[in-house]
C-alpha positions in Angstrom: -23.9 11.0 2.4 -25.4 9.5 -0.8 -23.2 8.3 -3.6 -24.5 11.6 -5.7 -23.3 13.8 -2.9 -20.0 12.2 -2.2 -19.2 12.2 -5.7 -19.8 16.0 -5.9 -17.5 16.6 -2.8 -14.9 14.5 -4.7 -15.0 16.6 -7.6 -15.3 19.7 -5.5 -12.1 19.0 -3.6 -10.2 17.6 -6.6 -10.8 21.0 -8.7 -9.9 23.2 -5.4 -6.8 21.3 -5.4 -5.9 21.8 -9.0 -6.6 25.6 -8.7 -4.0 26.0 -6.2 -6.8 26.8 -2.9 -6.0 26.4 0.5 -6.9 23.3 2.0 -9.6 23.1 3.8 -9.3 22.6 7.9 -8.9 18.7 8.7 -10.8 18.8 11.3 -13.7 19.7 9.1 -13.3 16.8 6.7 -14.7 13.9 8.8 -18.3 12.1 8.2 -19.4 8.5 8.7 -21.5 6.8 6.0 -20.6 3.1 7.0 -17.3 3.8 9.4 -17.7 3.4 13.0 -16.9 7.0 13.3 -15.7 9.8 10.8 -13.3 7.8 8.7 -15.5 7.9 5.4 -15.0 11.8 5.1 -11.3 11.3 5.7 -10.4 8.7 3.3 -12.7 10.8 0.5 -10.6 13.8 1.1 -7.2 11.6 1.1 -8.5 10.0 -2.2 -9.7 13.4 -3.8 -6.4 14.4 -3.6 -4.3 11.2 -5.0 -6.6 9.9 -7.0 -7.9 6.2 -7.1 -5.4 3.6 -8.8 -6.2 0.1 -9.0 -9.5 0.6 -6.2 -8.6 -2.4 -4.6 -8.8 -2.3 -0.7 -7.9 -4.6 1.9 -9.4 -4.6 5.6 -8.1 -7.0 8.6 -10.6 -7.0 10.3 -14.1 -5.8 9.1 -16.5 -7.2 11.9 -19.9 -7.3 10.1 -18.8 -5.8 6.9 -21.1 -2.7 7.0 -19.7 -0.8 10.0 -15.9 -0.6 8.2 -13.3 1.7 6.9 -13.5 -0.1 3.3 -17.5 -0.1 3.3 -18.1 3.2 1.5 -15.3 2.4 -1.1 -16.9 -0.6 -2.3 -20.7 0.8 -2.0 -20.3 4.1 -3.4 -16.7 4.2 -5.5 -16.9 1.0 -7.4 -13.8 -0.7 -5.1 -13.1 -4.3 -5.0 -11.1 -6.7 -2.6 -10.9 -8.6 0.4 -12.2 -7.9 3.9 -10.9 -10.4 6.6 -12.7 -11.4 9.9 -12.0 -13.8 12.6 -15.4 -14.3 13.9 -17.3 -16.8 11.5 -20.6 -15.4 12.6 -19.7 -11.7 11.8 -18.4 -12.9 8.4 -21.6 -14.4 7.5 -23.2 -11.2 8.1 -20.7 -9.3 6.1 -21.2 -11.9 3.0 -25.0 -11.5 3.3 -24.8 -7.7 3.4 -22.7 -7.6 0.7 -24.3 -9.9 -1.8 -27.9 -8.0 -0.9 -26.6 -4.6 -1.6 -27.2 -3.3 -5.7 -23.7 -2.0 -5.8 -21.6 -5.4 -4.9 -24.4 -7.8 -5.5 -22.8 -9.3 -9.0 -19.1 -8.6 -7.9 -18.9 -8.6 -4.1 -15.5 -8.6 -2.1 -14.1 -11.8 -0.8 -15.0 -12.3 2.6 -12.3 -14.6 4.5 -12.7 -15.9 7.9 -9.4 -17.0 9.8 -7.7 -16.0 12.6 -4.9 -13.5 11.5 -1.5 -13.7 12.7 1.8 -12.2 11.4 2.5 -15.8 9.8 -0.4 -16.4 7.7 -1.5 -12.5 6.9 0.7 -12.5 3.3 -0.6 -16.1 2.3 -4.3 -15.2 3.3 -4.1 -11.9 1.3 -2.3 -13.7 -1.6 -5.0 -16.4 -1.1 -7.7 -13.8 -2.0 -6.6 -12.7 -5.0 -4.8 -9.5 -4.0 -0.9 -8.7 -4.5 0.9 -5.7 -5.6 -0.6 -2.0 -5.7 -4.3 -1.2 -4.1 -5.3 1.9 -2.8 -6.2 1.4 0.7 -5.1 -0.9 3.5 -7.1 -0.8 7.0 -6.2 -2.9 9.9 -8.4 -2.7 13.3 -8.2 -6.2 15.3 -8.0 -4.8 18.6 -4.5 -6.6 19.1 -1.3 -7.0 17.1 -2.0 -4.4 14.8 1.6 -3.1 14.6 3.1 -6.4 14.0 0.3 -7.1 11.0 1.2 -3.7 9.2 5.4 -4.6 10.2 4.9 -8.4 8.4 2.7 -7.5 5.4 4.7 -7.5 1.9 2.7 -8.9 -0.4 0.7 -5.5 -1.2 1.7 -2.0 -1.6 -1.0 -0.1 -0.2 -1.1 3.6 -1.4 -3.0 4.4 2.1 -3.2 3.0 5.3 -5.6 3.6 8.5 -4.8 2.0 11.2 -6.3 1.6 15.1 -4.0 3.4 17.6 -4.2 3.1 21.3 -4.5 6.5 22.1 -4.1 6.5 26.0 -0.6 6.5 25.3 -0.7 10.0 23.5 1.9 11.2 21.0 4.9 10.4 22.5 5.7 7.1 24.0 6.3 4.3 21.4 5.1 1.0 22.5 3.1 -1.9 21.2 1.7 -5.1 22.7 4.2 -7.7 22.5 3.9 -10.0 19.7 1.5 -13.5 20.1 -0.6 -15.1 17.4 -3.2 -16.1 19.7 -3.2 -12.6 21.4 -6.4 -11.6 23.5 -7.0 -8.3 24.2 -8.2 -6.8 27.7 -11.2 -4.9 27.4 -12.7 -2.4 30.2 -16.1 -0.7 30.0 -14.5 1.6 27.6 -12.7 -0.7 25.1 -9.6 -2.6 24.2 -7.5 -0.9 26.8 -4.2 -3.5 26.3 -4.2 -3.9 23.1 -2.6 -2.6 19.6 0.2 0.3 20.1 0.7 4.0 20.0 0.5 6.7 17.6 4.4 7.5 18.3 5.1 3.4 17.1 2.9 3.2 14.2 4.5 6.3 13.1 8.1 4.9 13.5 7.1 2.1 11.5 5.5 3.7 8.9 9.0 5.4 8.3 10.6 2.4 8.0 8.0 1.2 5.5 7.9 4.3 3.4 4.7 6.2 5.2 4.1 9.9 6.5 1.1 10.6 8.9 -1.5 13.0 7.1 -3.7 13.1 9.8 -6.5 11.0 12.4 -10.0 10.8 13.1 -11.7 13.4 15.5 -11.3 10.9 18.6 -8.2 9.8 17.8 -8.6 6.4 17.8 -7.6 6.0 13.8 -4.5 7.1 11.8 -4.0 7.7 8.0 -0.9 7.4 6.5 0.0 7.9 2.7 3.0 6.2 0.9 6.0 8.7 0.5 6.0 8.4 -3.2 2.6 10.4 -3.6 3.0 13.6 -2.9 0.4 16.3 -2.4 0.2 19.8 -0.6 -2.8 19.0 0.9 -1.3 15.7 2.3 1.9 17.0 4.2 3.3 14.9 7.1 1.5 16.4 10.4 3.4 15.2 13.8 1.5 13.0 16.3 0.4 15.7 18.5 -2.3 16.9 15.9 -4.4 13.9 16.5 -5.2 14.9 19.9 -7.0 18.2 19.5 -10.4 16.6 20.1 -11.1 16.0 24.1 -12.8 12.7 23.1 -9.4 11.7 22.0 -7.7 12.5 25.3 -10.1 10.6 27.5 -8.5 8.6 29.7 -4.6 9.2 29.1 -4.6 10.0 32.5 -6.7 7.7 34.7 -7.8 4.4 32.0 -3.6 3.8 31.1 -2.8 3.3 34.8 -5.0 0.0 35.0 -2.5 -1.3 31.8 0.2 0.6 32.3 1.9 -2.2 34.2 1.1 -5.0 31.8 3.5 -6.2 29.2 4.3 -3.6 26.5 7.1 -3.3 24.0 9.0 -0.5 23.4 9.3 -0.5 19.7 
């Protein structure tokens, strides 16, 4: 979806909400311009309801920069921010991508290459020039995601997108234990031993002042909104609403058995 179409959709949502229309079905909102799955559509919807404030974003980790949760906001909605990536090769690709795109060529996001831990995350964000209120924090590192959001304190995101381990379903509250050198265990389907369940993130979100408002169609990313930002189109939802699509349940009864006996921490 190009920039003009996105801005038209953005304003349509805003007008409909202002006029008191019923919100659209969450399941119809997803689409991708740059995100891996359908996260771009959900983020446009959320920010059409909340509005942008600082237009600053932080992403941990951004991969090649192009396929990420912040790329569409950076390229089509004039956001700025800092993107973190542990691979120098991918960080180099990301820097080149944003330096060559007309929307970011003269003011690209900061691309920081470092191994991210709970001990250094606040310092790295601060060194990148980002503190205080921001619009979006996206966390997807296939590992200690829960512990990073738990530790981050130098920024106050209005919206948080966190990758979840969908294999645990809606009720189990578990995460991989913290280790600064944690390495995920990958199977043919993905990082089965990594991250945290949605129930764990919901508890963490409540403690930090956030509510769950939805997830992507395949149940791998969850969207949280800060509790001081109230909107009738963004109520808190139960974790089980993230598992409506068959893909979101794929492997819950089989793949989980391959990692259930590994080290998990209940939170």
